[in-house]
ZAKE-885632 format. One record per atom (N, C-alpha, C, O, CB): residue number from 1; residue in one letter; atom name; z, x, y. Coordinates in steps of 0.05 Angstrom, whole numbers, plus 5000, padded with zeros to 4 digits. Atoms other than C-alpha are relative to their C-alpha. Glycine has a CB too. Layout:
N
NUM	A	CA	Z	X	Y
...
END
This chain:
161
1	X	N	4988	5022	5013
1	X	CA	3135	7028	8821
1	X	C	5030	5006	4995
1	X	O	5036	5028	4986
1	X	CB	4986	4993	4974
2	X	N	4971	4998	5003
2	X	CA	3210	7018	8820
2	X	C	5008	5002	4970
2	X	O	5024	5020	4963
2	X	CB	5014	4976	5012
3	X	N	4993	5001	5028
3	X	CA	3215	7002	8745
3	X	C	4986	5023	4986
3	X	O	4961	5024	4986
3	X	CB	4994	4972	4987
4	X	N	5011	4977	5015
4	X	CA	3205	7065	8703
4	X	C	4995	4993	4971
4	X	O	4976	5003	4959
4	X	CB	5018	5023	5002
5	X	N	5001	5004	5028
5	X	CA	3216	7037	8634
5	X	C	5013	4974	4992
5	X	O	5033	4966	5004
5	X	CB	5013	5024	4985
6	X	N	4989	5024	5013
6	X	CA	3229	6974	8593
6	X	C	4999	5004	4970
6	X	O	4978	5008	4959
6	X	CB	4985	4973	5009
7	X	N	4999	4996	5029
7	X	CA	3253	6982	8522
7	X	C	5013	4975	4987
7	X	O	5035	4968	4995
7	X	CB	5015	5026	4992
8	X	N	4989	5023	5014
8	X	CA	3264	6923	8475
8	X	C	5007	5009	4972
8	X	O	4991	5022	4959
8	X	CB	4980	4975	5000
9	X	N	4992	4993	5027
9	X	CA	3303	6932	8410
9	X	C	5011	4976	4986
9	X	O	5034	4968	4990
9	X	CB	5022	5023	5001
10	X	N	4991	5023	5015
10	X	CA	3306	6872	8364
10	X	C	5023	5005	4981
10	X	O	5039	4987	4975
10	X	CB	4977	4988	4985
11	X	N	4978	4993	5018
11	X	CA	3354	6909	8318
11	X	C	5027	4998	5014
11	X	O	5047	4989	5002
11	X	CB	4996	5028	4988
12	X	N	4974	5001	4985
12	X	CA	3408	6914	8372
12	X	C	5000	4976	5019
12	X	O	5020	4972	5034
12	X	CB	5004	5026	5016
13	X	N	5003	5024	4983
13	X	CA	3384	6850	8408
13	X	C	5003	5007	5030
13	X	O	5016	4993	5045
13	X	CB	5022	4979	4993
14	X	N	4997	4991	4973
14	X	CA	3377	6888	8473
14	X	C	4972	5005	5013
14	X	O	4952	5010	5000
14	X	CB	5016	5026	5002
15	X	N	5022	4992	4984
15	X	CA	3327	6899	8529
15	X	C	5012	5017	5022
15	X	O	5030	5009	5037
15	X	CB	4984	4975	5012
16	X	N	4990	4981	4981
16	X	CA	3339	6960	8573
16	X	C	4978	5005	5021
16	X	O	4957	5014	5014
16	X	CB	5010	5027	4987
17	X	N	5019	4995	4978
17	X	CA	3305	6965	8641
17	X	C	5012	5023	5017
17	X	O	5035	5021	5026
17	X	CB	4996	4974	5018
18	X	N	4992	4978	4984
18	X	CA	3309	7031	8678
18	X	C	4983	5001	5025
18	X	O	4959	5000	5024
18	X	CB	4998	5027	4984
19	X	N	5014	4999	4974
19	X	CA	3291	7036	8752
19	X	C	5013	5022	5017
19	X	O	5036	5029	5013
19	X	CB	5002	4972	5014
20	X	N	4991	4979	4981
20	X	CA	3297	7089	8806
20	X	C	4994	4991	5029
20	X	O	4973	4979	5034
20	X	CB	4988	5027	4994
21	X	N	5003	5007	4972
21	X	CA	3306	7081	8881
21	X	C	5007	5024	5017
21	X	O	5026	5039	5011
21	X	CB	5018	4976	5007
22	X	N	4995	4978	4981
22	X	CA	3302	7132	8937
22	X	C	5020	4992	5021
22	X	O	5014	4990	5044
22	X	CB	4974	5010	5013
23	X	N	4978	5009	4982
23	X	CA	3369	7110	8966
23	X	C	5026	5007	4987
23	X	O	5028	5009	4963
23	X	CB	4998	4969	5006
24	X	N	4974	4994	5011
24	X	CA	3442	7126	8959
24	X	C	5011	4976	4983
24	X	O	5003	4953	4987
24	X	CB	5020	5006	5022
25	X	N	4990	5020	5018
25	X	CA	3481	7088	8905
25	X	C	5014	4978	5015
25	X	O	5012	4954	5007
25	X	CB	5019	5013	4980
26	X	N	4986	5021	4985
26	X	CA	3523	7051	8957
26	X	C	4980	4980	5012
26	X	O	4986	4956	5014
26	X	CB	5017	5013	5022
27	X	N	5020	5018	4989
27	X	CA	3460	7023	8989
27	X	C	4987	4983	4979
27	X	O	4983	4959	4983
27	X	CB	4978	5017	5015
28	X	N	5013	5015	5022
28	X	CA	3429	7002	8923
28	X	C	5020	4979	4990
28	X	O	5012	4956	4984
28	X	CB	4992	5018	4976
29	X	N	4980	5019	5008
29	X	CA	3495	6968	8904
29	X	C	5000	4975	5017
29	X	O	5004	4953	5007
29	X	CB	5028	5013	5001
30	X	N	5001	5023	4982
30	X	CA	3488	6923	8965
30	X	C	4979	4980	4992
30	X	O	4981	4956	4999
30	X	CB	4995	5010	5028
31	X	N	5021	5019	5009
31	X	CA	3426	6892	8933
31	X	C	5012	4979	4981
31	X	O	5002	4957	4979
31	X	CB	4978	5015	4985
32	X	N	4986	5019	5018
32	X	CA	3474	6859	8883
32	X	C	5024	4987	5015
32	X	O	5029	4963	5012
32	X	CB	5011	5015	4975
33	X	N	4975	5009	4988
33	X	CA	3537	6853	8927
33	X	C	4996	4981	5024
33	X	O	5014	4965	5029
33	X	CB	5015	5024	5009
34	X	N	5006	5017	4976
34	X	CA	3505	6819	8988
34	X	C	4982	4977	4991
34	X	O	4959	4982	4984
34	X	CB	4988	5017	5023
35	X	N	5016	5022	5010
35	X	CA	3480	6749	8970
35	X	C	4973	4997	5015
35	X	O	4953	4989	5003
35	X	CB	5015	4974	5003
36	X	N	5025	5003	4985
36	X	CA	3427	6750	9026
36	X	C	4980	5021	4990
36	X	O	4956	5016	4990
36	X	CB	5005	5003	5030
37	X	N	5018	4980	5011
37	X	CA	3398	6815	8998
37	X	C	4992	4993	4972
37	X	O	4969	4998	4964
37	X	CB	5014	5028	5001
38	X	N	5006	5009	5027
38	X	CA	3403	6789	8927
38	X	C	4977	4980	5000
38	X	O	4959	4980	4983
38	X	CB	5025	4989	4986
39	X	N	5021	5020	4998
39	X	CA	3360	6730	8948
39	X	C	4972	5011	5004
39	X	O	4952	5000	4996
39	X	CB	5007	4981	5023
40	X	N	5026	4988	4994
40	X	CA	3305	6776	8971
40	X	C	4986	5013	4977
40	X	O	4963	5021	4979
40	X	CB	5003	5020	5022
41	X	N	5013	4987	5023
41	X	CA	3293	6805	8902
41	X	C	5006	4987	4973
41	X	O	4990	4991	4955
41	X	CB	5008	5029	4999
42	X	N	4991	5010	5026
42	X	CA	3328	6766	8846
42	X	C	4979	4981	4987
42	X	O	4981	4978	4963
42	X	CB	5026	4986	5003
43	X	N	5020	5016	5014
43	X	CA	3269	6720	8832
43	X	C	4973	5015	5001
43	X	O	4969	5031	5019
43	X	CB	4997	4972	5014
44	X	N	5027	4989	4997
44	X	CA	3198	6739	8817
44	X	C	4988	4992	5026
44	X	O	4997	4972	5038
44	X	CB	4981	4991	4976
45	X	N	5011	5006	4973
45	X	CA	3155	6739	8880
45	X	C	4992	4971	5004
45	X	O	4995	4960	5026
45	X	CB	4975	5017	5005
46	X	N	5008	5028	4996
46	X	CA	3129	6668	8867
46	X	C	5023	4981	4995
46	X	O	5020	4956	4997
46	X	CB	4977	4994	4981
47	X	N	4976	5017	5005
47	X	CA	3200	6642	8850
47	X	C	5024	5012	5015
47	X	O	5043	5021	5002
47	X	CB	5006	4998	4969
48	X	N	4978	4988	4985
48	X	CA	3246	6666	8906
48	X	C	5027	4985	4994
48	X	O	5028	4961	4989
48	X	CB	4994	4999	5030
49	X	N	4973	5010	5005
49	X	CA	3321	6657	8896
49	X	C	5014	4990	5025
49	X	O	5010	5001	5047
49	X	CB	5017	5020	4985
50	X	N	4981	5009	4980
50	X	CA	3371	6619	8937
50	X	C	5028	5001	4987
50	X	O	5033	4987	4968
50	X	CB	4994	4971	5012
51	X	N	4973	4997	5012
51	X	CA	3444	6639	8924
51	X	C	5018	4979	5014
51	X	O	5020	4978	5038
51	X	CB	5011	5029	5005
52	X	N	4983	5022	4991
52	X	CA	3491	6580	8930
52	X	C	5029	5009	5002
52	X	O	5043	5005	5022
52	X	CB	4998	4976	4982
53	X	N	4973	4989	5001
53	X	CA	3557	6613	8910
53	X	C	4998	5029	4991
53	X	O	4981	5036	4975
53	X	CB	5019	4984	4980
54	X	N	5001	4972	5007
54	X	CA	3571	6688	8905
54	X	C	5028	5012	5001
54	X	O	5038	5018	5023
54	X	CB	4980	5015	5019
55	X	N	4974	4988	5001
55	X	CA	3637	6716	8882
55	X	C	4999	5022	4979
55	X	O	5002	5018	4955
55	X	CB	5022	4979	4992
56	X	N	5005	4977	5017
56	X	CA	3626	6785	8854
56	X	C	5026	5015	4994
56	X	O	5030	5038	5001
56	X	CB	4980	5020	5013
57	X	N	4974	4990	5009
57	X	CA	3696	6795	8826
57	X	C	5004	4992	4971
57	X	O	4993	4972	4963
57	X	CB	5024	4990	5019
58	X	N	4995	5008	5027
58	X	CA	3721	6793	8754
58	X	C	5009	4971	4999
58	X	O	5028	4963	5013
58	X	CB	5020	5018	4986
59	X	N	4994	5029	5001
59	X	CA	3723	6719	8735
59	X	C	4985	4984	5020
59	X	O	4985	4959	5018
59	X	CB	5029	4996	5003
60	X	N	5015	5014	4980
60	X	CA	3679	6701	8794
60	X	C	4974	4990	4989
60	X	O	4966	4996	4967
60	X	CB	4996	5018	5024
61	X	N	5026	5010	5008
61	X	CA	3613	6665	8791
61	X	C	4980	5003	5023
61	X	O	4986	5005	5046
61	X	CB	5002	4970	4993
62	X	N	5023	5000	4982
62	X	CA	3545	6669	8823
62	X	C	4983	4977	4991
62	X	O	4975	4976	4967
62	X	CB	4984	5028	5001
63	X	N	5018	5022	5006
63	X	CA	3504	6605	8825
63	X	C	4976	5002	5018
63	X	O	4978	5008	5042
63	X	CB	5014	4972	5003
64	X	N	5024	4997	4985
64	X	CA	3432	6605	8847
64	X	C	4978	4982	4989
64	X	O	4981	4970	4967
64	X	CB	4990	5029	5001
65	X	N	5024	5013	5011
65	X	CA	3365	6571	8840
65	X	C	4976	5015	5011
65	X	O	4976	5027	5032
65	X	CB	4998	4970	5008
66	X	N	5025	4988	4992
66	X	CA	3294	6597	8843
66	X	C	4980	4977	5004
66	X	O	4979	4959	4988
66	X	CB	4989	5021	4979
67	X	N	5019	5022	4993
67	X	CA	3240	6554	8876
67	X	C	4972	5010	4995
67	X	O	4963	5030	5006
67	X	CB	5003	4992	5029
68	X	N	5027	4993	5007
68	X	CA	3170	6556	8847
68	X	C	4980	4992	5021
68	X	O	4987	4978	5040
68	X	CB	4993	4988	4973
69	X	N	5021	5006	4981
69	X	CA	3104	6550	8884
69	X	C	4995	4970	5004
69	X	O	4985	4961	5025
69	X	CB	4974	5013	4993
70	X	N	5004	5029	4998
70	X	CA	3101	6475	8869
70	X	C	5026	4985	5008
70	X	O	5027	4961	5008
70	X	CB	4990	4989	4973
71	X	N	4975	5011	4992
71	X	CA	3172	6464	8893
71	X	C	5020	4995	4977
71	X	O	5042	4985	4982
71	X	CB	4995	4974	5014
72	X	N	4982	5003	5023
72	X	CA	3202	6463	8823
72	X	C	5023	5020	5002
72	X	O	5020	5041	5014
72	X	CB	4985	5004	4973
73	X	N	4977	4983	4998
73	X	CA	3272	6492	8817
73	X	C	5011	5007	4973
73	X	O	5015	4989	4956
73	X	CB	5021	4987	5018
74	X	N	4987	4991	5025
74	X	CA	3302	6534	8761
74	X	C	5027	5010	5009
74	X	O	5030	5029	5025
74	X	CB	4983	5023	4986
75	X	N	4972	4993	4993
75	X	CA	3378	6539	8766
75	X	C	5012	5020	4980
75	X	O	5005	5019	4957
75	X	CB	5017	4974	5002
76	X	N	4987	4980	5017
76	X	CA	3420	6596	8740
76	X	C	5028	5006	5009
76	X	O	5036	4998	5031
76	X	CB	4984	5026	4999
77	X	N	4972	4993	4994
77	X	CA	3491	6623	8738
77	X	C	5006	5027	4988
77	X	O	4994	5036	4968
77	X	CB	5019	4979	4989
78	X	N	4988	4976	5010
78	X	CA	3528	6688	8728
78	X	C	5030	4995	4998
78	X	O	5042	4983	5016
78	X	CB	4993	5025	5018
79	X	N	4971	4999	5002
79	X	CA	3599	6694	8703
79	X	C	5007	5030	5000
79	X	O	4999	5044	4981
79	X	CB	5011	4985	4973
80	X	N	4995	4972	4997
80	X	CA	3626	6761	8726
80	X	C	5022	5009	4981
80	X	O	5044	4998	4981
80	X	CB	5008	5006	5030
81	X	N	4981	4989	5020
81	X	CA	3661	6801	8672
81	X	C	5015	5025	5012
81	X	O	5039	5027	5009
81	X	CB	4987	5008	4974
82	X	N	4989	4975	4990
82	X	CA	3672	6869	8706
82	X	C	4985	5010	5024
82	X	O	4960	5007	5025
82	X	CB	5001	5021	4978
83	X	N	5013	4989	4976
83	X	CA	3658	6901	8773
83	X	C	5014	5026	5008
83	X	O	5039	5026	5010
83	X	CB	5001	4979	5024
84	X	N	4990	4974	4991
84	X	CA	3667	6974	8793
84	X	C	4981	5010	5021
84	X	O	4964	5028	5016
84	X	CB	5004	5020	4977
85	X	N	5019	4992	4979
85	X	CA	3631	6982	8860
85	X	C	5001	5030	5005
85	X	O	5023	5041	5004
85	X	CB	5006	4985	5026
86	X	N	5028	5009	5001
86	X	CA	3583	7017	8869
86	X	C	4986	5008	4974
86	X	O	4962	5013	4974
86	X	CB	4985	5011	5024
87	X	N	5013	4989	5025
87	X	CA	3571	7037	8796
87	X	C	4997	4981	4977
87	X	O	4980	4987	4959
87	X	CB	5017	5023	4992
88	X	N	5001	5016	5025
88	X	CA	3581	6980	8747
88	X	C	5003	4970	5007
88	X	O	5020	4962	5023
88	X	CB	5021	5008	4981
89	X	N	4998	5029	4999
89	X	CA	3569	6905	8742
89	X	C	4994	4989	4973
89	X	O	4973	4996	4961
89	X	CB	4981	4988	5022
90	X	N	5004	5012	5026
90	X	CA	3577	6866	8678
90	X	C	5003	4970	5003
90	X	O	5022	4961	5016
90	X	CB	5020	5011	4978
91	X	N	5000	5029	4996
91	X	CA	3562	6792	8674
91	X	C	4987	4986	4977
91	X	O	4973	4997	4961
91	X	CB	4986	4993	5026
92	X	N	5014	5018	5018
92	X	CA	3541	6734	8631
92	X	C	4981	4985	5017
92	X	O	4987	4976	5039
92	X	CB	5020	4980	4984
93	X	N	5022	5011	4985
93	X	CA	3475	6704	8654
93	X	C	4989	4976	4984
93	X	O	4984	4978	4960
93	X	CB	4978	5021	5006
94	X	N	5011	5023	5014
94	X	CA	3449	6635	8638
94	X	C	4986	4980	5018
94	X	O	4984	4984	5042
94	X	CB	5022	4985	4985
95	X	N	5014	5021	4986
95	X	CA	3410	6574	8657
95	X	C	5019	4977	5006
95	X	O	5039	4973	4993
95	X	CB	4976	4990	4983
96	X	N	4983	5022	4992
96	X	CA	3440	6513	8692
96	X	C	4983	4976	5007
96	X	O	4959	4977	5010
96	X	CB	5018	5008	5024
97	X	N	5013	5024	4990
97	X	CA	3424	6442	8711
97	X	C	5001	5001	5031
97	X	O	5011	5020	5043
97	X	CB	5013	4973	4989
98	X	N	5002	5000	4971
98	X	CA	3413	6422	8784
98	X	C	5027	5000	5014
98	X	O	5029	5005	5038
98	X	CB	4984	4977	5009
99	X	N	4974	5000	4988
99	X	CA	3488	6416	8795
99	X	C	5015	5026	4995
99	X	O	5037	5030	5004
99	X	CB	5017	4977	4989
100	X	N	4988	4974	5006
100	X	CA	3502	6487	8770
100	X	C	5015	5001	4973
100	X	O	5026	5022	4967
100	X	CB	5018	5007	5022
101	X	N	4986	5000	5026
101	X	CA	3531	6466	8703
101	X	C	4982	5014	4979
101	X	O	4959	5009	4977
101	X	CB	5006	4970	4990
102	X	N	5016	4985	5020
102	X	CA	3509	6514	8647
102	X	C	4986	4981	4981
102	X	O	4997	4961	4972
102	X	CB	5018	5019	4984
103	X	N	5017	5016	5018
103	X	CA	3453	6486	8604
103	X	C	5004	5010	4971
103	X	O	4996	5031	4964
103	X	CB	4970	5003	5008
104	X	N	4994	4992	5027
104	X	CA	3477	6488	8532
104	X	C	4976	5002	4981
104	X	O	4977	5013	4960
104	X	CB	5020	4981	4987
105	X	N	5024	4999	5016
105	X	CA	3406	6480	8506
105	X	C	4985	5027	5003
105	X	O	4966	5032	4988
105	X	CB	4982	4977	5008
106	X	N	5013	4974	4995
106	X	CA	3386	6548	8534
106	X	C	5020	5023	4994
106	X	O	5044	5020	4999
106	X	CB	4990	5002	5029
107	X	N	4981	4978	5006
107	X	CA	3415	6615	8511
107	X	C	5010	5014	5025
107	X	O	4996	5015	5045
107	X	CB	4986	5020	4981
108	X	N	4990	4982	4979
108	X	CA	3459	6657	8555
108	X	C	4999	5028	4989
108	X	O	4997	5031	4965
108	X	CB	5029	4991	5010
109	X	N	5001	4972	5008
109	X	CA	3460	6732	8553
109	X	C	5019	5016	5016
109	X	O	5029	5007	5037
109	X	CB	4971	5012	5002
110	X	N	4983	4983	4983
110	X	CA	3503	6789	8577
110	X	C	4983	5022	5012
110	X	O	4963	5031	5000
110	X	CB	5023	5013	4982
111	X	N	5015	4979	4985
111	X	CA	3479	6840	8627
111	X	C	5020	5021	5010
111	X	O	5040	5014	5021
111	X	CB	4983	4988	5024
112	X	N	4984	4978	4990
112	X	CA	3508	6908	8642
112	X	C	4982	5017	5018
112	X	O	4961	5026	5009
112	X	CB	5012	5018	4976
113	X	N	5015	4985	4980
113	X	CA	3483	6943	8705
113	X	C	5015	5025	5007
113	X	O	5038	5023	5017
113	X	CB	4993	4982	5026
114	X	N	4987	4974	4994
114	X	CA	3499	7017	8713
114	X	C	4984	5014	5021
114	X	O	4960	5018	5017
114	X	CB	5004	5017	4974
115	X	N	5013	4986	4978
115	X	CA	3482	7053	8778
115	X	C	5011	5029	5001
115	X	O	5036	5033	5001
115	X	CB	5003	4986	5027
116	X	N	4992	4972	4997
116	X	CA	3484	7129	8783
116	X	C	4981	5014	5019
116	X	O	4957	5009	5020
116	X	CB	5001	5015	4973
117	X	N	5016	4986	4980
117	X	CA	3460	7176	8838
117	X	C	4999	5030	4994
117	X	O	5019	5042	4987
117	X	CB	5012	4995	5028
118	X	N	5004	4971	5001
118	X	CA	3431	7245	8835
118	X	C	4980	5008	5021
118	X	O	4958	4998	5022
118	X	CB	4990	5009	4971
119	X	N	5018	4990	4980
119	X	CA	3402	7281	8894
119	X	C	4987	4979	5018
119	X	O	4964	4981	5026
119	X	CB	4978	5015	4988
120	X	N	5010	5021	4982
120	X	CA	3394	7218	8937
120	X	C	4983	4979	4986
120	X	O	4973	4961	4999
120	X	CB	4984	5012	5021
121	X	N	5015	5020	5016
121	X	CA	3359	7180	8881
121	X	C	5020	4985	4982
121	X	O	5036	4997	4968
121	X	CB	4977	5014	4983
122	X	N	4982	5017	5016
122	X	CA	3395	7122	8848
122	X	C	4985	4989	4977
122	X	O	4964	4976	4980
122	X	CB	5013	4978	5017
123	X	N	5011	5011	5025
123	X	CA	3380	7104	8776
123	X	C	5017	4975	4994
123	X	O	5041	4975	4995
123	X	CB	5001	5020	4977
124	X	N	4987	5025	5008
124	X	CA	3395	7033	8755
124	X	C	4991	4994	4972
124	X	O	4967	4991	4966
124	X	CB	4993	4976	5020
125	X	N	5005	5007	5027
125	X	CA	3400	7018	8681
125	X	C	5012	4973	4994
125	X	O	5036	4970	4995
125	X	CB	5011	5023	4980
126	X	N	4991	5028	5005
126	X	CA	3404	6944	8664
126	X	C	4996	4995	4970
126	X	O	4973	4995	4961
126	X	CB	4984	4980	5017
127	X	N	5002	5006	5028
127	X	CA	3420	6928	8592
127	X	C	5007	4971	4995
127	X	O	5030	4962	5001
127	X	CB	5020	5019	4983
128	X	N	4995	5028	5006
128	X	CA	3413	6856	8571
128	X	C	5003	4997	4970
128	X	O	4987	5008	4954
128	X	CB	4976	4982	5010
129	X	N	4994	5005	5029
129	X	CA	3443	6835	8504
129	X	C	4998	4970	4995
129	X	O	5010	4954	5008
129	X	CB	5028	5011	4992
130	X	N	5005	5027	5007
130	X	CA	3420	6771	8472
130	X	C	5018	4991	4977
130	X	O	5026	5008	4961
130	X	CB	4970	4996	4992
131	X	N	4982	5009	5021
131	X	CA	3462	6727	8426
131	X	C	4988	4999	4972
131	X	O	5002	4999	4952
131	X	CB	5010	4973	5007
132	X	N	5014	5001	5026
132	X	CA	3409	6725	8371
132	X	C	4971	5008	5004
132	X	O	4961	5010	5027
132	X	CB	5002	4971	4988
133	X	N	5028	4993	4999
133	X	CA	3339	6746	8354
133	X	C	4983	4977	5010
133	X	O	4964	4980	5025
133	X	CB	4990	5010	4972
134	X	N	5014	5025	4991
134	X	CA	3316	6674	8364
134	X	C	5002	4998	5031
134	X	O	4982	4992	5044
134	X	CB	5012	4975	4986
135	X	N	4996	5002	4971
135	X	CA	3345	6674	8435
135	X	C	4983	5022	5014
135	X	O	4970	5016	5034
135	X	CB	5030	5003	5007
136	X	N	5016	4978	4988
136	X	CA	3313	6742	8450
136	X	C	4970	4993	5001
136	X	O	4957	4997	5021
136	X	CB	5005	5026	4985
137	X	N	5028	5007	5002
137	X	CA	3245	6717	8427
137	X	C	4994	4977	5018
137	X	O	4973	4976	5031
137	X	CB	4993	4993	4971
138	X	N	5005	5023	4982
138	X	CA	3252	6651	8465
138	X	C	4998	5009	5029
138	X	O	4980	5000	5043
138	X	CB	5024	4980	4997
139	X	N	5000	4991	4972
139	X	CA	3268	6687	8530
139	X	C	4976	5019	5005
139	X	O	4965	5019	5028
139	X	CB	5026	5014	5007
140	X	N	5024	4984	4997
140	X	CA	3212	6737	8518
140	X	C	4976	4983	5005
140	X	O	4959	4988	5022
140	X	CB	4996	5018	4975
141	X	N	5023	5019	4998
141	X	CA	3163	6679	8509
141	X	C	5000	4987	5027
141	X	O	4978	4979	5038
141	X	CB	5001	4979	4978
142	X	N	4998	5012	4973
142	X	CA	3188	6650	8575
142	X	C	4993	5020	5022
142	X	O	4991	5013	5045
142	X	CB	5028	4989	5005
143	X	N	5008	4980	4980
143	X	CA	3168	6716	8609
143	X	C	5022	5015	5013
143	X	O	5019	5025	5035
143	X	CB	4984	4987	5021
144	X	N	4978	4986	4988
144	X	CA	3236	6747	8621
144	X	C	4994	5029	5007
144	X	O	5001	5038	5029
144	X	CB	5024	4999	4981
145	X	N	5007	4972	4995
145	X	CA	3209	6818	8615
145	X	C	4983	5002	5025
145	X	O	4990	5018	5043
145	X	CB	4984	5011	4976
146	X	N	5018	4999	4976
146	X	CA	3153	6806	8666
146	X	C	5015	4991	5025
146	X	O	5011	5002	5046
146	X	CB	4975	4983	4995
147	X	N	4985	5010	4977
147	X	CA	3199	6766	8711
147	X	C	5020	5020	5011
147	X	O	5022	5024	5035
147	X	CB	5015	4975	4992
148	X	N	4981	4980	4991
148	X	CA	3253	6819	8713
148	X	C	4986	5024	5012
148	X	O	4995	5035	5032
148	X	CB	5018	5009	4977
149	X	N	5016	4977	4989
149	X	CA	3201	6874	8724
149	X	C	4990	4993	5028
149	X	O	4991	5010	5046
149	X	CB	4977	5007	4980
150	X	N	5010	5008	4973
150	X	CA	3170	6835	8782
150	X	C	5022	4997	5020
150	X	O	5019	5005	5043
150	X	CB	4985	4973	4997
151	X	N	4977	5003	4982
151	X	CA	3238	6818	8812
151	X	C	5009	5028	5009
151	X	O	5012	5032	5033
151	X	CB	5023	4985	4987
152	X	N	4990	4974	4993
152	X	CA	3262	6890	8810
152	X	C	4980	5016	5016
152	X	O	4987	5034	5031
152	X	CB	5008	5016	4975
153	X	N	5021	4987	4984
153	X	CA	3195	6912	8838
153	X	C	5002	4994	5030
153	X	O	4989	5008	5046
153	X	CB	4974	4991	4990
154	X	N	4997	5007	4972
154	X	CA	3216	6879	8903
154	X	C	5023	5015	5014
154	X	O	5027	5013	5038
154	X	CB	5004	4970	5003
155	X	N	4976	4988	4989
155	X	CA	3279	6920	8912
155	X	C	4995	5022	5020
155	X	O	5009	5025	5039
155	X	CB	5017	5012	4977
156	X	N	5007	4979	4981
156	X	CA	3245	6979	8947
156	X	C	4995	4988	5028
156	X	O	5004	5000	5048
156	X	CB	4975	5015	4991
157	X	N	5006	5012	4974
157	X	CA	3221	6932	9002
157	X	C	5026	4992	5014
157	X	O	5029	4994	5039
157	X	CB	4982	4976	4996
158	X	N	4974	5008	4988
158	X	CA	3292	6905	9013
158	X	C	5015	5025	5009
158	X	O	5027	5024	5030
158	X	CB	5017	4984	4979
159	X	N	4986	4975	4993
159	X	CA	3320	6976	9014
159	X	C	4988	5012	5026
159	X	O	5002	5024	5042
159	X	CB	4998	5021	4978
160	X	N	5013	4988	4977
160	X	CA	3269	6996	9067
160	X	C	5005	4984	5026
160	X	O	5001	4994	5048
160	X	CB	4970	5001	4995
161	X	N	4996	5017	4976
161	X	CA	3288	6938	9114
161	X	C	5025	5008	5016
161	X	O	5031	4996	5036
161	X	CB	5002	4971	4992
END
């Protein structure tokens, strides 16, 4: 299993997901940097992603939607805060309507992705920070933990291709 650990801390409003991959850091970075590779893992297996816009530069945006088994679509966006290939990606992550406009009724969160390599194994530590305990609980109830774990569980297959 790719994901080694998931830690939730309501006191700091964070969820930290740690994963390891038997690949160099530059190769793992491509899973985020290449929109076609991102599509192959960013949604849970039953909700594959389609990336519409992908600008992985500070101030850039990534817009996408995930399509469910019944054809339903969940739209999302990233606002890129910081990028230091192949080691760091910081972004704001949120929900959107079908035109890509952020949904103000749903919370957004910040995500910091840190990649480091040792001996040909790349560790990815993803820290999500929620704006409030209520938002953290709401997204937990929606299955964010399981969804992220399932999505990241697909990364090994993409790396092997």
